[in-house]
DRENDO-1510 file (C-alpha; in Angstrom, 1 decimal, always signed):
<recs>
REC; n; res; u; v; w
REC; 1; MET; +103.9; +89.7; +91.9 .
REC; 2; LYS; +107.4; +91.0; +91.3 .
REC; 3; PRO; +108.7; +91.6; +87.8 .
REC; 4; THR; +111.3; +89.3; +86.3 .
REC; 5; LEU; +114.5; +91.2; +85.5 .
REC; 6; THR; +116.8; +90.5; +82.6 .
REC; 7; ASP; +120.5; +89.9; +83.1 .
REC; 8; GLU; +121.2; +93.4; +81.8 .
REC; 9; GLU; +118.8; +94.9; +84.4 .
REC; 10; LEU; +120.3; +92.8; +87.2 .
REC; 11; ASN; +123.8; +94.0; +86.2 .
REC; 12; TRP; +122.7; +97.6; +86.2 .
REC; 13; LEU; +121.2; +97.1; +89.7 .
REC; 14; ALA; +124.5; +95.6; +90.9 .
REC; 15; GLU; +126.4; +98.5; +89.4 .
REC; 16; MET; +124.1; +101.0; +91.2 .
REC; 17; ASP; +124.7; +99.2; +94.5 .
REC; 18; GLN; +128.4; +99.9; +94.0 .
REC; 19; ASN; +127.9; +103.6; +93.4 .
REC; 20; PRO; +125.8; +105.1; +96.2 .
REC; 21; THR; +126.1; +108.7; +94.8 .
REC; 22; LYS; +124.7; +107.6; +91.4 .
REC; 23; LYS; +122.0; +105.6; +93.1 .
REC; 24; ALA; +121.0; +108.6; +95.3 .
REC; 25; HIS; +120.8; +110.8; +92.2 .
REC; 26; ILE; +118.6; +108.4; +90.4 .
REC; 27; ARG; +116.3; +108.2; +93.4 .
REC; 28; TRP; +116.2; +112.0; +93.5 .
REC; 29; LEU; +115.3; +112.1; +89.8 .
REC; 30; ALA; +112.5; +109.6; +90.4 .
REC; 31; ILE; +111.0; +111.7; +93.2 .
REC; 32; ARG; +111.2; +114.8; +91.1 .
REC; 33; ILE; +109.4; +113.1; +88.2 .
REC; 34; VAL; +106.6; +112.0; +90.7 .
REC; 35; GLU; +106.4; +115.6; +92.0 .
REC; 36; GLU; +106.2; +117.0; +88.5 .
REC; 37; PHE; +103.5; +114.5; +87.6 .
REC; 38; ILE; +101.4; +115.4; +90.6 .
REC; 39; GLN; +101.6; +119.1; +89.7 .
REC; 40; ASP; +100.8; +118.5; +86.0 .
REC; 41; PRO; +97.1; +119.2; +85.2 .
REC; 42; ASN; +97.3; +117.2; +81.9 .
REC; 43; LYS; +97.9; +113.5; +82.8 .
REC; 44; ASP; +97.7; +111.5; +79.6 .
REC; 45; SER; +98.2; +107.7; +79.3 .
REC; 46; VAL; +101.9; +108.1; +78.5 .
REC; 47; LYS; +102.7; +110.2; +81.6 .
REC; 48; ILE; +100.6; +107.8; +83.7 .
REC; 49; ALA; +102.5; +104.8; +82.4 .
REC; 50; GLU; +105.9; +106.5; +83.1 .
REC; 51; VAL; +105.1; +107.3; +86.7 .
REC; 52; VAL; +103.5; +103.9; +87.3 .
REC; 53; ALA; +106.8; +102.3; +86.2 .
REC; 54; LEU; +108.6; +104.4; +88.9 .
REC; 55; ALA; +106.3; +103.4; +91.7 .
REC; 56; PRO; +108.0; +100.1; +92.7 .
REC; 57; VAL; +111.4; +101.8; +93.2 .
REC; 58; LEU; +110.1; +104.8; +95.4 .
REC; 59; ASP; +110.5; +105.1; +99.1 .
REC; 60; ARG; +107.3; +105.0; +101.1 .
REC; 61; GLU; +106.8; +108.8; +101.4 .
REC; 62; PRO; +107.0; +109.7; +97.7 .
REC; 63; TYR; +105.2; +106.5; +96.8 .
REC; 64; ARG; +102.2; +107.4; +99.0 .
REC; 65; LYS; +101.7; +110.6; +97.1 .
REC; 66; LEU; +101.0; +108.8; +93.9 .
REC; 67; PRO; +97.8; +106.9; +94.8 .
REC; 68; ILE; +96.6; +110.0; +96.6 .
REC; 69; SER; +97.2; +112.0; +93.5 .
REC; 70; PHE; +95.5; +109.5; +91.2 .
REC; 71; ILE; +92.5; +109.2; +93.5 .
REC; 72; ARG; +92.1; +113.0; +93.8 .
REC; 73; GLU; +92.3; +113.4; +90.0 .
REC; 74; PHE; +89.8; +110.6; +89.5 .
REC; 75; ILE; +87.3; +112.1; +91.9 .
REC; 76; ASN; +87.6; +115.5; +90.3 .
REC; 77; ALA; +87.3; +114.3; +86.7 .
REC; 78; LEU; +84.0; +115.3; +85.1 .
REC; 79; ILE; +83.9; +112.1; +83.0 .
REC; 80; LEU; +85.3; +108.7; +83.7 .
REC; 81; ASP; +89.0; +108.7; +83.0 .
REC; 82; ALA; +90.0; +105.1; +82.3 .
REC; 83; ASP; +93.7; +105.9; +82.3 .
REC; 84; LEU; +93.5; +107.4; +85.8 .
REC; 85; LEU; +91.4; +104.5; +87.0 .
REC; 86; GLN; +93.9; +102.0; +85.8 .
REC; 87; GLY; +96.7; +104.1; +87.1 .
REC; 88; ILE; +95.3; +103.9; +90.6 .
REC; 89; VAL; +95.3; +100.1; +90.4 .
REC; 90; GLN; +98.6; +99.8; +88.7 .
REC; 91; VAL; +100.3; +101.9; +91.4 .
REC; 92; VAL; +98.7; +100.0; +94.2 .
REC; 93; GLN; +99.1; +96.5; +92.8 .
REC; 94; PRO; +102.9; +96.1; +93.0 .
REC; 95; ALA; +103.3; +98.0; +96.3 .
REC; 96; SER; +105.0; +96.4; +99.2 .
REC; 97; PRO; +102.6; +95.7; +102.1 .
REC; 98; GLU; +104.3; +98.3; +104.3 .
REC; 99; PHE; +103.7; +101.0; +101.7 .
REC; 100; LEU; +99.9; +100.6; +101.9 .
REC; 101; GLU; +97.6; +101.2; +104.9 .
REC; 102; SER; +95.3; +98.3; +105.5 .
REC; 103; ASP; +92.2; +100.4; +104.6 .
REC; 104; ASP; +93.6; +101.9; +101.4 .
REC; 105; PRO; +91.9; +99.4; +99.1 .
REC; 106; VAL; +88.6; +99.9; +100.9 .
REC; 107; LYS; +88.9; +103.7; +100.6 .
REC; 108; ILE; +89.6; +103.2; +96.8 .
REC; 109; PHE; +86.5; +101.0; +96.7 .
REC; 110; SER; +84.5; +103.8; +98.2 .
REC; 111; VAL; +85.6; +106.2; +95.5 .
REC; 112; LEU; +84.7; +103.7; +92.8 .
REC; 113; ARG; +81.3; +103.1; +94.4 .
REC; 114; ILE; +80.5; +106.8; +94.4 .
REC; 115; ARG; +81.6; +107.1; +90.8 .
REC; 116; LEU; +79.6; +104.2; +89.7 .
REC; 117; GLY; +76.6; +105.3; +91.7 .
REC; 118; GLY; +76.7; +108.8; +90.1 .
REC; 119; THR; +76.8; +107.5; +86.6 .
REC; 120; HIS; +73.4; +107.5; +84.8 .
REC; 121; GLN; +73.2; +104.3; +82.7 .
REC; 122; PRO; +77.0; +103.7; +82.6 .
REC; 123; SER; +78.3; +102.6; +79.3 .
REC; 124; LEU; +79.7; +99.1; +78.7 .
REC; 125; GLY; +83.2; +100.6; +78.7 .
REC; 126; HIS; +82.7; +102.3; +82.0 .
REC; 127; SER; +81.3; +99.2; +83.6 .
REC; 128; PHE; +84.2; +97.1; +82.2 .
REC; 129; HIS; +86.9; +99.5; +83.6 .
REC; 130; LEU; +85.2; +99.8; +87.0 .
REC; 131; THR; +84.7; +96.1; +87.3 .
REC; 132; LEU; +88.3; +95.4; +86.3 .
REC; 133; ALA; +89.5; +97.9; +88.9 .
REC; 134; VAL; +87.3; +96.3; +91.6 .
REC; 135; SER; +88.6; +92.8; +90.6 .
REC; 136; ARG; +92.2; +93.9; +90.8 .
REC; 137; LEU; +91.7; +95.6; +94.1 .
REC; 138; LEU; +90.2; +92.5; +95.6 .
REC; 139; ASP; +93.2; +90.5; +94.3 .
REC; 140; ILE; +95.5; +93.0; +96.1 .
REC; 141; MET; +93.5; +92.7; +99.3 .
REC; 142; VAL; +93.7; +88.9; +99.3 .
REC; 143; GLU; +97.4; +88.9; +98.3 .
REC; 144; HIS; +98.4; +91.2; +101.1 .
REC; 145; ARG; +95.8; +89.9; +103.6 .
REC; 146; TYR; +94.1; +93.3; +104.0 .
REC; 147; PHE; +90.7; +91.7; +103.9 .
REC; 148; ASN; +88.4; +93.3; +106.5 .
REC; 149; THR; +85.2; +91.5; +105.6 .
REC; 150; SER; +82.9; +94.0; +107.4 .
REC; 151; GLN; +84.4; +97.0; +105.5 .
REC; 152; THR; +84.4; +95.2; +102.2 .
REC; 153; ARG; +80.8; +94.0; +102.8 .
REC; 154; CYS; +79.7; +97.6; +103.3 .
REC; 155; TYR; +81.3; +98.5; +100.0 .
REC; 156; LEU; +79.8; +95.6; +98.1 .
REC; 157; GLU; +76.3; +96.0; +99.4 .
REC; 158; THR; +73.9; +97.8; +97.1 .
REC; 159; ARG; +71.8; +100.7; +98.2 .
</recs>
């Protein structure tokens, strides 16, 4: 799903296409913001929202660093961080198919499964956020035709 742009935004994009130096500088700034975000140990919902907004305009290499960073932070969080969880999905959801590896969603599922399995009597809020993330990841897999039924079946099976 691609965002709908306003006339003002379309005009700005056209202006950027006419000025390669300015366009390159803005891309450089976006990459620096991503790099700073990755290094920042305090990722709050505002910072996550800002970097998620940049994801669709990044080139493949800096883009790939974002989901990796979100997943690493999510794995290392002592308690469920719903903002990080939603950040993972929000970064992956608008990605162009060539920016994702076909097994990325399945790897993310594995992380979610481990987190859910390690939670003793998960709260309703935790269950909601994890279920929402799984639902959105399945949507991504279907939309981009990443569906590998054997890998997904392994994830969805209960122990």
